[in-house]
C-alpha positions in Angstrom: -14.0 74.9 82.0 -13.0 74.4 85.1 -9.6 74.2 87.2 -7.5 71.1 86.9 -7.7 69.2 90.3 -3.9 68.2 89.4 -2.2 68.3 86.2 -1.4 64.3 85.0 1.9 63.7 83.3 1.7 62.7 79.0 1.8 59.0 79.6 -1.0 59.4 82.7 -4.3 58.5 82.0 -6.9 61.9 80.7 -8.5 60.7 83.7 -9.2 58.1 86.0 -10.1 54.9 84.1 -9.7 55.3 80.9 -6.8 54.3 78.4 -6.4 57.5 76.9 -3.2 59.1 78.1 -2.8 62.8 77.9 -0.4 62.4 75.2 -2.6 61.1 73.0 -5.2 63.0 73.6 -3.9 66.0 72.9 -3.3 64.1 69.3 -6.6 63.3 69.0 -7.4 67.4 69.7 -5.4 68.2 67.0 -7.5 66.2 64.5 -10.8 67.3 65.9 -9.8 71.1 65.3 -7.9 70.1 61.9 -11.4 68.7 61.0 -13.4 71.5 62.4 -11.3 74.0 60.6 -11.5 71.9 57.6 -15.6 72.4 57.3 -15.1 75.8 57.7 -13.0 76.7 55.0 -14.9 74.2 52.6 -17.9 77.0 53.5 -15.8 79.9 52.9 -14.1 78.5 49.9 -17.8 77.8 48.5 -19.0 81.2 49.4 -15.7 82.3 47.4 -16.9 80.4 44.4 -13.7 78.1 45.0 -15.0 75.0 46.6 -17.6 72.6 45.5 -18.3 70.2 48.3 -19.8 71.3 52.0 -21.0 68.0 53.7 -18.5 68.4 56.7 -17.6 66.7 59.9 -18.6 68.9 62.5 -19.8 67.1 65.8 -18.4 63.7 64.4 -14.8 64.1 65.6 -14.7 61.6 68.0 -14.1 59.2 65.2 -10.6 60.4 65.4 -10.8 58.2 68.7 -11.9 55.1 66.3 -8.7 56.0 64.2 -6.4 56.0 67.6 -7.9 52.5 68.3 -7.2 50.7 64.9 -3.4 49.9 63.4 -2.8 52.2 60.3 -2.9 49.3 57.9 -6.6 48.3 58.9 -8.7 48.8 55.7 -11.1 52.1 56.2 -14.4 52.2 54.5 -15.4 55.7 56.0 -18.7 57.6 56.0 -18.7 61.1 54.7 -18.4 62.5 58.1 -15.0 61.5 58.5 -12.6 63.8 58.8 -11.2 63.4 62.2 -10.4 59.6 61.6 -8.7 60.5 58.4 -6.6 62.7 59.9 -5.5 60.7 62.7 -4.9 58.1 60.1 -2.7 60.2 58.5 -1.0 61.6 61.8 0.2 58.1 62.2 1.3 56.9 58.8 3.2 60.1 58.6 4.9 62.0 54.9 2.2 63.9 54.0 0.0 67.3 54.9 -3.6 65.5 54.6 -5.2 69.5 55.6 -3.9 70.1 52.2 -4.7 66.9 50.6 -8.3 67.3 52.0 -8.6 70.4 50.9 -7.2 69.9 47.3 -10.2 67.6 46.9 -12.6 70.3 47.9 -11.5 72.5 45.2 -11.8 69.8 43.0 -7.8 69.7 41.6 -6.4 67.9 39.7 -3.1 67.3 42.4 -5.5 65.9 44.8 -3.9 62.8 45.7 -6.8 60.1 45.8 -9.3 61.2 43.0 -6.9 63.7 40.8 -9.9 66.0 41.1 -13.1 64.0 40.4 -14.7 64.1 44.0 -14.0 65.2 47.5 -13.8 61.5 49.2 -11.9 60.4 52.1 -9.2 58.1 50.2 -5.2 57.3 50.3 -4.0 54.3 49.0 -0.8 54.4 51.8 -3.8 55.0 55.0 -5.9 51.7 53.9 -8.4 54.6 53.1 -10.6 53.2 50.4 -12.3 55.9 48.6 -16.6 55.8 49.4 -18.9 57.6 47.2 -21.7 59.9 48.6 -24.3 56.9 48.4 -25.4 56.6 51.7 -24.7 52.5 52.7 -24.1 51.6 49.3 -20.1 51.1 50.8 -21.6 48.1 53.5 -21.6 44.9 51.5 -17.8 45.7 49.7 -17.2 45.9 53.4 -18.6 42.6 54.4 -16.9 41.6 50.9 -13.2 43.1 52.0 -13.3 41.4 55.5 -14.5 37.8 54.6 -12.7 37.5 51.2 -8.9 38.8 53.1 -9.5 35.9 55.5 -10.4 33.5 52.1 -7.1 34.0 50.8 -5.0 33.4 53.4 -7.4 30.1 53.7 -6.2 29.8 49.8 -2.6 30.9 50.3 -2.5 33.8 48.3 -1.2 36.4 49.3 -3.8 39.1 50.0 -3.5 42.8 49.3 -4.1 43.4 53.5 -2.1 42.5 56.4 -4.0 38.0 57.2 -5.0 39.8 60.8 -7.1 42.9 59.1 -9.9 44.6 60.6 -12.2 46.0 58.7 -14.0 49.2 59.2 -16.8 50.7 57.9 -18.7 53.5 59.1 -22.1 54.9 58.0 -24.9 57.3 59.7 -28.3 56.4 61.7 -30.1 57.2 58.6 -27.9 54.8 56.5 -28.5 52.1 58.8 -32.1 52.0 57.9 -31.3 51.4 54.4 -32.3 48.2 52.8 -28.4 47.8 51.2 -27.5 48.7 55.2 -29.5 45.9 56.4 -28.7 43.3 53.8 -24.6 44.0 54.2 -25.5 44.0 58.2 -27.7 40.3 58.1 -25.1 38.9 55.7 -22.4 39.7 57.9 -24.0 37.7 60.8 -25.1 35.1 58.8 -21.6 34.1 58.2 -20.6 34.5 61.2 -23.8 32.6 62.4 -22.2 29.6 60.2 -18.9 29.8 62.4 -17.2 31.6 59.3 -14.2 34.6 60.1 -15.1 37.8 59.2 -13.4 40.5 60.7 -15.5 43.7 60.6 -16.5 46.7 62.5 -19.3 48.2 61.5 -19.4 52.0 63.3 -22.4 53.7 63.4 -22.3 57.4 63.9 -25.9 58.3 65.3 -25.5 62.3 65.0 -30.4 61.6 65.1 -30.9 62.7 61.5 -31.3 62.2 58.3 -30.7 65.3 56.6 -33.8 66.9 58.4 -35.5 63.6 59.1 -35.4 62.2 62.6 -34.1 58.7 63.9 -36.1 57.4 66.5 -34.4 57.7 70.0 -33.3 54.5 71.4 -34.1 53.1 67.9 -30.5 52.2 66.1 -29.9 50.6 69.8 -33.0 48.3 70.0 -32.2 47.4 66.2 -28.8 46.2 66.6 -27.9 45.4 70.5 -29.1 41.9 70.3 -28.9 40.1 66.8 -27.5 37.2 66.7 -23.8 36.6 65.4 -23.2 40.2 65.4 -21.4 41.4 69.1 -22.7 45.0 70.3 -20.7 48.4 72.0 -22.0 51.5 72.5 -20.3 54.9 73.1 -20.5 58.5 73.3 -19.1 59.6 70.7 -19.0 63.2 71.9 -17.0 62.2 75.0 -13.3 61.0 73.4 -12.2 59.2 76.2 -15.2 57.2 76.5 -15.2 56.9 72.6 -11.0 55.9 72.6 -11.8 52.5 75.6 -14.8 51.2 73.7 -13.1 51.7 70.2 -10.5 49.4 71.1 -12.7 47.6 73.1 -14.9 47.1 70.1 -11.2 46.7 67.4 -9.5 44.5 70.4 -13.1 42.0 70.4 -13.5 42.0 66.5 -9.2 40.9 65.7 -9.4 38.3 68.8 -12.3 36.2 67.1 -12.3 37.3 63.5 -16.1 37.8 63.8 -18.1 41.0 63.6 -19.2 43.5 65.7 -21.3 46.8 65.5 -19.9 50.0 67.4 -22.6 52.4 68.1 -20.7 56.3 68.6 -23.8 58.6 69.8 -22.9 62.3 68.1 -24.3 65.6 67.2 -25.0 66.4 63.9 -23.0 70.9 63.9 -24.0 73.3 60.9 -26.3 71.4 59.3 -26.2 68.2 56.6 -24.0 71.0 54.0 -23.7 74.2 53.9 -27.0 75.0 51.8 -29.2 73.5 54.6 -31.0 75.7 57.0 -31.5 73.7 60.1 -33.9 76.6 61.5 -36.2 75.5 58.9 -36.7 71.9 61.0 -35.5 72.0 64.2 -35.8 73.9 67.2 -33.6 76.6 68.5 -34.2 74.4 71.5 -32.8 71.2 69.7 -29.5 73.2 68.6 -28.3 74.2 71.3 -28.9 70.5 72.6 -26.4 69.8 69.8 -24.0 72.8 71.2 -23.3 71.8 74.6 -22.4 68.4 73.3 -19.7 69.7 70.9 -16.9 67.2 71.4 -14.5 69.9 71.1 -15.8 71.7 73.9 -16.2 68.6 75.4 -12.3 67.6 74.1 -11.0 70.8 75.7 -12.4 70.2 79.1 -11.2 66.6 79.2 -7.2 68.5 78.6 -7.9 71.7 81.1 -9.3 69.1 83.6 -6.3 66.9 83.5 -4.0 70.0 83.5 -2.6 69.2 80.2 -3.7 72.7 78.4 -4.7 76.1 80.2 -8.2 77.8 78.8 -5.5 80.0 77.0 -3.8 77.5 75.0 -6.9 75.9 74.1 -8.5 78.9 72.1 -4.6 79.9 71.3 -4.3 75.5 69.7 -7.9 76.4 68.2 -6.9 80.1 66.4 -3.4 78.6 65.1 -5.4 75.6 63.5 -7.6 78.2 61.9 -4.7 80.1 60.8 -2.9 77.2 59.3 -5.8 75.7 57.3 -6.8 78.7 56.1 -3.2 79.2 55.4 -3.9 76.3 53.3 -6.9 76.6 51.9 -5.5 80.0 50.4 -2.9 78.0 48.7 -5.1 75.2 47.2 -7.6 77.4 45.4 -5.6 78.5 42.7 -5.0 74.6 41.9 -5.4 73.6 38.8 -8.6 71.5 38.0 -8.1 68.7 35.2 -8.7 70.2 31.8 -10.0 67.8 29.3 -12.8 64.8 29.0 -9.2 62.6 28.0 -7.8 63.3 31.8 -11.0 62.9 33.5 -11.9 59.6 32.2 -8.6 58.3 31.8 -9.1 55.7 35.1 -12.0 53.9 32.7 -9.4 53.1 30.1 -10.4 49.7 28.8 -7.6 47.2 29.6 -4.4 46.8 26.9 -5.8 44.6 24.8 -1.9 43.5 23.9 -1.1 42.4 27.8 -4.7 40.4 27.7 -3.7 38.9 24.8 -0.3 37.9 25.6 -1.8 36.7 28.9 -4.1 34.7 27.4 -1.3 33.5 24.4 0.7 32.2 28.0 -2.3 30.6 29.3 -2.4 26.6 30.0 -5.8 25.6 29.6 -7.1 22.5 30.2 -6.5 20.4 26.5 -7.4 21.1 23.2 -10.3 19.2 21.9 -12.8 18.5 18.8 -15.6 17.5 20.8 -18.6 19.4 19.8 -19.7 21.4 22.9 -23.2 23.4 24.1 -23.2 27.1 25.1 -23.5 25.7 28.8 -20.6 22.9 28.9 -18.3 25.4 26.9 -18.9 28.1 29.7 -18.4 25.3 32.2 -14.9 24.3 30.2 -13.9 27.7 30.6 -14.5 27.9 34.3 -12.4 24.9 34.7 -9.5 26.5 32.7 -10.2 29.9 35.2 -10.1 28.5 38.2 -7.4 26.0 37.5 -4.8 28.4 36.2 -5.6 31.2 38.6 -5.4 29.8 42.1 -6.9 33.1 43.1 -10.1 33.1 41.8 -13.4 32.4 43.2 -16.9 30.9 41.7 -19.8 31.9 44.0 -23.6 32.4 43.6 -26.9 31.3 44.5 -27.1 28.1 44.1 -24.2 27.3 42.1 -22.4 25.3 43.7 -23.9 22.3 45.5 -26.6 21.8 42.7 -24.6 23.3 40.1 -26.6 26.3 38.6 -29.8 26.4 38.2 -29.4 25.0 34.5 -26.0 23.2 35.2 -23.9 25.6 33.8 -21.4 25.1 37.1 -21.9 21.2 37.6 -19.0 19.6 38.9 -17.2 23.0 40.2 -17.0 22.7 43.9 -16.9 18.7 43.5 -13.7 19.7 41.9 -12.3 22.7 43.2 -14.0 22.7 46.7 -15.7 24.7 49.2 -13.6 27.3 49.4 -13.3 28.6 46.1 -16.7 27.7 45.1 -19.2 28.0 47.0 -23.2 29.4 47.5 -24.3 32.3 48.6 -27.6 33.8 50.6 -30.2 34.4 48.2 -29.1 38.9 48.3 -27.7 39.9 44.9 -26.7 42.7 46.7 -24.2 40.6 49.0 -22.7 38.9 46.4 -21.8 41.4 44.4 -21.0 43.2 47.4 -18.5 40.3 48.1 -17.0 40.8 44.4 -16.2 43.8 45.2 -14.4 43.3 48.1 -12.6 39.9 46.9 -11.3 42.0 44.3 -10.4 44.7 46.8 -8.2 41.8 49.0 -6.3 40.4 45.9 -9.2 37.5 45.1 -10.3 37.0 40.8 -13.8 36.7 41.5 -16.3 35.2 39.2 -20.1 35.8 40.8 -23.2 34.9 39.1 -26.7 36.5 39.3 -28.9 34.0 38.9 -31.3 35.7 36.3 -31.0 39.3 35.0 -34.2 40.4 35.9 -32.8 39.9 39.4 -29.7 42.1 38.9 -32.0 45.5 38.9 -32.0 45.5 43.0 -28.8 45.4 43.2 -27.4 47.5 39.9 -25.6 50.1 42.3 -23.3 47.5 43.5 -22.1 47.5 39.8 -22.8 51.2 38.8 -22.4 53.3 41.8 -19.8 51.1 43.7 -17.6 48.5 41.3 -17.5 51.4 38.0 -16.9 54.3 40.5 -13.7 52.8 42.5 -11.5 53.2 39.9 -12.7 57.3 38.4 -12.5 58.0 42.4 -9.0 56.8 42.6 -7.5 57.5 40.0 -6.8 54.0 39.2 -5.3 53.8 42.6 -8.0 51.0 44.0 -9.8 48.6 41.7 -12.5 46.0 41.9 -11.6 43.0 38.9 -14.7 41.0 38.3 -16.3 39.2 35.6 -20.2 38.8 36.9 -21.7 35.9 35.0 -25.2 37.0 34.2 -27.9 34.5 32.6 -30.7 36.6 31.1 -32.6 37.2 27.6 -35.7 35.1 26.7 -37.1 32.6 24.6 -37.1 30.1 27.1 -39.2 27.0 26.2 -42.0 25.9 28.4 -40.8 28.7 31.5 -40.4 32.1 32.2 -42.7 34.8 32.0 -40.8 38.2 33.1 -38.8 37.6 35.8 -36.5 34.5 34.0 -36.1 36.0 30.0 -35.3 39.8 31.1 -33.9 42.0 28.2 -33.3 44.7 29.9 -29.8 45.9 29.5 -29.4 49.5 28.9 -28.7 49.6 33.2 -25.9 48.6 31.8 -24.6 50.1 28.5 -24.5 53.4 30.3 -22.1 52.5 32.8 -18.4 54.2 32.6 -15.6 52.1 32.1 -17.4 48.6 32.3 -17.1 45.9 29.6 -20.3 44.3 28.7 -20.1 40.8 26.9 -23.3 39.0 24.7 -21.9 35.3 23.8 -24.5 33.8 21.6 -22.1 30.4 20.3 -20.9 27.8 22.3 -16.9 28.5 21.0 -17.1 32.5 21.2 -18.4 32.4 24.8 -15.5 30.5 26.4 -13.4 32.8 24.4 -14.6 35.9 25.5 -14.9 34.2 29.1 -11.4 33.8 29.4 -11.0 37.3 27.7 -13.1 38.9 30.2 -11.1 37.5 33.4 -7.4 37.9 32.2 -8.8 41.9 32.0 -10.2 42.1 34.9 -7.1 40.1 36.4 -4.6 42.5 34.4 -6.6 46.1 34.6 -8.8 45.2 37.2 -12.0 46.0 35.0 -15.3 44.8 35.8 -17.1 42.7 33.2 -20.5 41.7 33.2 -21.0 38.5 31.1 -24.7 38.1 29.7 -25.7 34.0 28.9 -28.4 33.1 26.2 -30.6 31.5 28.8 -32.5 29.5 26.0 -29.3 28.8 24.3 -27.7 27.1 26.9 -28.6 23.4 25.5 -28.6 24.2 22.4 -27.5 21.7 19.6 -29.3 22.0 16.0 -29.9 25.2 14.2 -31.7 24.5 11.1 -32.8 21.4 11.0 -33.0 18.7 13.8 -30.0 16.6 14.3 -28.1 19.2 11.9 -25.9 19.7 15.4 -25.2 23.5 13.7 -25.4 25.0 16.8 -22.4 23.1 18.7 -18.6 23.9 18.7 -15.8 22.6 19.5 -13.6 24.3 22.4 -11.7 26.9 21.4 -7.8 27.9 21.7 -8.3 31.9 20.1 -8.5 34.8 21.4 -11.3 37.0 21.2 -10.5 40.6 21.9 -12.6 43.0 23.7 -14.9 44.7 21.1 -14.7 42.8 18.3 -17.2 41.5 16.1 -18.1 38.1 14.3 -19.4 38.1 10.8 -21.0 35.0 9.0 -21.4 34.8 5.3 -20.3 37.5 2.5 -23.7 38.5 0.9 -23.5 41.8 -0.6 -27.1 42.7 -0.5 -27.7 43.6 2.9 -25.6 43.1 6.6 -27.8 42.3 9.9 -26.0 43.6 12.6 -27.2 40.9 15.9 -26.1 39.8 19.2 -27.3 37.1 21.6 -30.5 34.7 21.0 -30.8 37.5 18.0 -27.5 35.8 15.9 -30.0 32.2 16.1 -32.9 33.8 14.8 -30.4 35.8 12.0 -29.0 32.9 10.9 -32.1 31.0 10.2 -33.6 34.5 8.7 -30.5 35.0 6.6 -30.9 31.4 4.9 -34.1 32.1 4.2 -33.6 35.4 2.6 -30.4 33.6 0.6 -33.5 31.5 -0.6 -35.7 34.5 -2.0 -32.1 35.8 -3.6 -30.7 38.4 -1.2 -26.9 37.8 -0.2 -26.9 38.5 3.5 -23.8 38.9 6.4 -24.8 38.2 10.0 -22.7 40.6 12.1 -22.4 39.0 15.8 -21.4 41.9 17.8 -20.7 40.0 20.6 -19.4 43.3 22.8 -22.5 45.6 23.7 -19.8 47.4 25.7 -17.3 48.5 24.3 -19.6 48.5 20.7 -17.8 46.5 18.1 -18.1 49.4 16.2 -15.0 49.6 13.7 -16.3 46.4 12.1 -20.0 47.6 12.2 -18.8 50.2 9.8 -16.8 47.9 8.0 -19.3 45.3 7.5 -22.1 47.9 6.9 -19.8 49.7 4.1 -19.8 46.3 2.2 -23.4 46.3 2.0 -24.8 49.7 1.7 -27.5 48.4 3.9 -27.9 47.2 7.3 -30.4 45.6 9.6 -29.9 45.4 13.9 -31.8 42.5 15.0 -32.3 43.7 18.5 -33.7 40.9 20.3 -33.9 44.0 23.4 -36.8 46.2 23.5 -37.6 48.6 21.0 -37.2 51.5 24.0 -33.3 51.7 25.3 -32.4 48.7 23.4 -28.6 48.4 21.9 -30.2 48.8 18.2 -30.7 52.8 19.7 -26.7 52.7 20.5 -25.8 50.7 17.1 -27.3 53.4 14.8 -26.3 56.2 16.5 -22.3 54.6 15.7 -23.3 54.7 12.5 -24.0 57.2 11.8 -21.8 59.4 14.0 -19.1 57.4 12.0 -20.8 58.3 8.9 -22.1 55.4 7.2 -24.3 57.0 4.4 -26.4 53.7 3.4 -30.0 52.5 4.4 -30.6 51.8 7.6 -33.2 49.9 10.1 -33.7 48.3 13.3 -36.3 45.7 14.5 -36.4 44.6 17.7 -39.0 43.2 20.2 -41.6 45.4 21.5 -41.9 48.0 24.5 -43.3 45.1 27.1 -42.5 43.3 29.7 -41.7 39.5 29.2 -45.4 37.4 29.5 -45.8 33.5 30.2 -45.7 30.8 27.9 -46.6 31.4 24.4 -47.9 35.0 24.1 -44.2 35.4 24.9 -43.6 35.6 20.9 -45.7 38.1 20.3 -43.6 40.8 21.7 -40.0 38.9 21.2 -37.9 39.8 18.1 -38.8 36.5 16.1 -37.4 35.2 12.9 -40.6 35.9 10.3 -40.4 40.0 11.8 -36.2 39.7 11.0 -37.0 38.2 7.1 -40.0 41.1 6.9 -37.5 43.8 8.4 -35.2 42.7 5.9 -36.7 42.6 2.8 -38.4 45.9 3.0 -34.9 47.4 3.9 -34.1 45.5 1.0 -36.4 47.3 -1.1 -35.9 50.7 -0.1 
């Protein structure tokens, strides 16, 4: 380190031409030092068997400059190498010990103020830092949705959860930038901006040149993102604190002034490997490792301060040692922190909404009025959406083709005309963008009701439910939530149309996601009532609900004979609680448990069975998560025999869960199942060869009764 050319005062720039003052540089240096020593402490804790997380921020400490350029109320969705950002944001807000907060997460202590010991994440509600998982890039669609929705909430006159002039910031690594989720989110942001809609979002790529052991080609990030329509580009050396600060300020100010997205490219290094278990020498040369060490941002900042006369070399060393001692002392204190002690404690943030609260809200609702007019399933859902949009001005309905076209099947027809394009609108044909928008909208104080056009289309975006929406409440101990009701037309049996991509019955991917609700209505009155229940659960408890709609029943009118209108129903006024089934008939020989199209088939099968002298009661499960176990046990016990008529596949289908629930509940009667085959759904009449049918249900019922 060279001697200073002249001594600069606290309010002077750290070097000529920079907006970073000596005072601010010292503050940011402390954040950098704290972050580095947190990394070291995490590894020492792990070596002693007291810590559980060693992915560190070493080499990325320049992101403290980014925190300094933002307001502490700007929502931040951070990369897992954001230790210095977190410490600087906490210093700005005050009132806490962020070193202790981070280390409580490292040791999985229940006292951890963000996740309660469930995972080590950067997050604090009072810091506007929203915790993110370690899945690379998965948080980018949510960041787009949040930036879009803060602006949209203001337009709708809804009190937003964040200041109206906020800049949302989202950071990630160079390897993450290649992930399809990242490219899709950045494309969505650029497309929104290209259309002239406000989207105050700053993407920050912290480019250390590596994805664990896989190098990023030099120059790739700049080549890929420096010339994108609708996306302003800024670049800085993230190891040079003054440059990082100046460019971050320019980028943040540009986004705040223009309300458009920008891409900030910070060149960094990665020190100490990807994590504690990573041996870099196995895939990097000594020369490469030495080159990164020469760019160490802590050393670079120390040089700045010494050159400015703010610190001597001895004072730098003292500051480093003092921070080491401070962090190690805190690490010693937290290492004995009590962990979560029971499954109930772990799962507390996943609790279902209070049914009395949901019921009270539904009882007080003011809908579009009662009507005895019999409705089809499609019209009943449309009517329920009208109710939701009328009652809750913060509600939004969006997806592919839902606005101008009114949905592929007309379910959302007329909504855009009635409620306007600000509340009912079409999205890009990108399911990750649709669900990311929903996750962000919920964070912004809105009530999103997105549509995924077909169940088969959900699977390329399911991590936005599993890894993002469903985990946010869990990893924030309930401090953050992203309420949503995801409408998904699905299942099979479409006549004259389809094949696998429009007749998908794979719901197992949803049934094992903790904390969500999965509804599967069959009849029009149930669909409307259950949709309203889901909306109130999302609104009052932040619940993530998936609402599966049987496409083949959208326009069905008759049940047994042409003209009998047996599948129509008046618009309901009653409340349908989550996890409660509905019974048809009171036969005492057999109970058939089913859902969706299976209800239609089972009611027809029950008529045939009754003609054969077999008394049947049909139980429509209605809810696939949680299953209506209490009702199942009661109705199975009433006959002593239960058949599950399951339109999903034999392997991984709903019947597996139903039968397991009966066994767990102590049901000692006869049980069986009839299900669709382990096959994709083919085109045309061949579909009937592999799907559950009325005939196969009758045959299985007769066989079960004869046992």
